[in-house]
C-alpha positions in Angstrom: 35.6 11.4 75.5 36.5 9.1 72.6 32.9 8.0 72.2 31.7 11.6 72.2 34.2 12.5 69.5 33.2 9.5 67.4 29.5 10.5 67.8 30.2 14.0 66.7 32.2 12.8 63.7 29.4 10.4 62.7 26.8 13.1 62.9 29.0 15.4 60.8 29.6 12.7 58.3 25.8 11.9 58.1 25.0 15.6 57.5 27.6 16.0 54.8 26.4 12.9 52.9 22.7 13.8 53.2 23.4 17.2 51.6 24.0 15.5 48.3 20.4 14.4 47.9 18.0 16.5 45.8 14.6 15.9 44.2 14.9 14.9 40.5 11.7 13.7 38.9 8.9 14.8 38.6 9.8 18.4 39.2 8.5 20.7 40.7 6.4 18.8 43.2 6.8 16.0 45.8 3.2 15.0 46.3 2.1 11.3 46.1 0.6 10.7 42.6 -2.4 8.4 42.3 -3.4 8.2 38.6 -2.0 8.7 35.2 -3.6 8.8 31.7 -2.0 9.4 28.3 -4.2 10.7 25.5 -1.5 9.8 22.9 2.1 8.6 22.9 3.4 12.0 24.0 0.6 13.8 25.9 -0.3 12.6 29.4 -1.7 13.8 32.7 -1.2 12.7 36.3 -3.0 13.7 39.5 -2.4 13.3 43.2 -2.3 14.7 46.7 -2.8 18.4 47.3 -4.7 18.9 44.1 -1.6 18.1 42.0 -2.2 18.0 38.3 0.9 17.5 36.0 1.0 17.4 32.2 3.7 16.1 29.8 3.9 16.7 26.1 7.0 14.6 25.5 6.1 11.1 26.7 7.0 11.8 30.4 10.5 13.2 30.1 9.3 16.5 31.4 6.2 17.4 33.5 4.6 20.8 34.0 2.3 21.6 37.0 -1.1 22.9 36.1 -2.5 25.5 38.5 -6.1 24.7 39.5 -6.9 26.1 42.9 -7.7 22.7 44.3 -6.1 21.7 47.6 -7.8 18.3 48.2 -6.2 15.1 46.9 -7.2 13.9 43.5 -7.6 10.2 43.1 -8.2 9.5 39.4 -7.9 11.2 35.9 -9.6 10.2 32.7 -9.8 11.7 29.2 -12.6 11.0 26.7 -10.5 12.6 24.0 -7.4 14.8 23.6 -9.2 17.9 24.8 -11.8 16.8 27.4 -10.8 15.2 30.7 -12.0 14.7 34.2 -10.2 14.5 37.6 -11.9 13.3 40.7 -11.0 13.2 44.3 
């Protein structure tokens, strides 16, 4: 009975400590990112699994998801200038 009580207490403790974890950066996604390219010191793009494309305009402090209708993974991103870029997967 003592082992059972210890097991229940350990499981409760694990559950209580796990509840403190939360996703921080980059919000709002949790896909694996595969490539990143900055067009200048502040503006950058990154791509990854699930068609993820994220953009930053403040050097990577904050990222915004760009909706694109792609569900396949993207492997690389490249920009020829500040306004023209390519993502491949």
